Steps between C-alpha positions, in 0.01 A plus 500: 500500500678647200510399134656185362863549402577406136670165456778643284630813335567565131638787298147609406387490864795715604411752231130492590565566870731790421246656261196474728456310825122479465511365145751240623259391773206476262684303230742285700329445835131539421566347155252729330515447123570773251326494163693355211562752224588464134852616591549221754355241260738617228790479744405149609473379140831662404683345795357157415618528138852608594526230764413236239730645236806513725434171681375273219658640182865453407687833466554461126127448446386808692371702208221753469297245308539249783409765757178586317409132483550471876272801552230313305558185707474684833198696377316189382575314821355793694186485288465124553521523879266802485735719701489785249121493483465509878748785532380709209133431563214499251502878465817504291474489121684273260680810376628556853627144520667532162670822613628328814639215290685740269630706794641183658680412177642852480635482857661160445669615180643801685719253688686440172586871494611510862724192471591214269308192628726268300794608717326450835587190703200483731549231763170565680173685449235578760751380760351488851748553782454514875729569795492640852608840622487542875157375607329529164493317168608671177335378181528599138435385144772592250378554143825375350843396627776511238840332498761724339804386299731568796293276730330789680125546544262775393152551645250625243164656583249599231288812526206563267426853617665821393855597586498663847659815633818487708325451837276220371796343322696477824200339672463240227871426507453422868267220388763332282763556770260305723519212250880527495497467878289186471746354248792576729334335799336201327735424209818613673588735213448871474390600148749717315218721374127562510294648221156645449369462145230754420338334203279788396808721452736215402737625772730314738608646834800310635649528849752322721386349833806586708562373850415843636169504313393155618605549862310827502197325354514237772497768770215692337294185450544396863397850612190491279409155632519626858281796404245263343493283814455808720219631280328160516528494879355850535260463202647827382552512123474861400418634153763701322323742265683568175437560132471122464177497701295566188603157369419317825203262500458524876383862514158411645680337795757775558427763768739740323271481194174529695452123519462264795666174605158389625416422137759222466239220525280669240803543273579128517137400441471723194814350347376143554164584344663667197736207448214249505303714257790504252552124532128429446492719191 
């Protein structure tokens, strides 16, 4: 019978399939949730603050003081809708929440070291684009799209983790090249540059999405899509053991880690029960 083929492909899905076929199946096809961590919460808050600052605030008014005020706004809104309480759970102390708040401020302020927000002409934030490639749909959400003085475009992607090594850097550049490809196909304009902003290190990595790069990306993406379809048909998503396995939340389901796929239903049930428990508390 086979497994259901995903409805679309994104940069993160491409990366996930390349890293581990089994983890791709569990997250994308089986839709098994992964626990939210303090790091992902901090990243979500930081992205929300920067989106608001660049979309709602005039360039001349983008100051550190304004940025801190936006952090407070986003934080308070999260408290009102109870999203922080549900995610953090009752087991976290007020000191832990205070530390998360201060860490979010610190990350946002690092953007002022990496670039000058008053000189950025952001024409879109959290821009959702979609197009077709062969028999699949490409989708992506661009953190920020900038219009440069010469009329060209720059795709900006924020990263809240640490600066990667060369191999990881190339992989993450592939993600912003993916967004450049979407711009070319949907907007009819290829961005002049793409940049990764590593907030923790206040570092910008800038690259040029050449025709060769984007045509190569198209070919690789089509090949990966065909591999995904074949794996769905054969129900054959194999684990790829690596040093990253120790960070994987699917270990109890992975045969390479002594787990079993027969536990998928139990895994889902446990997550639903834990989520309800947090909401009730």
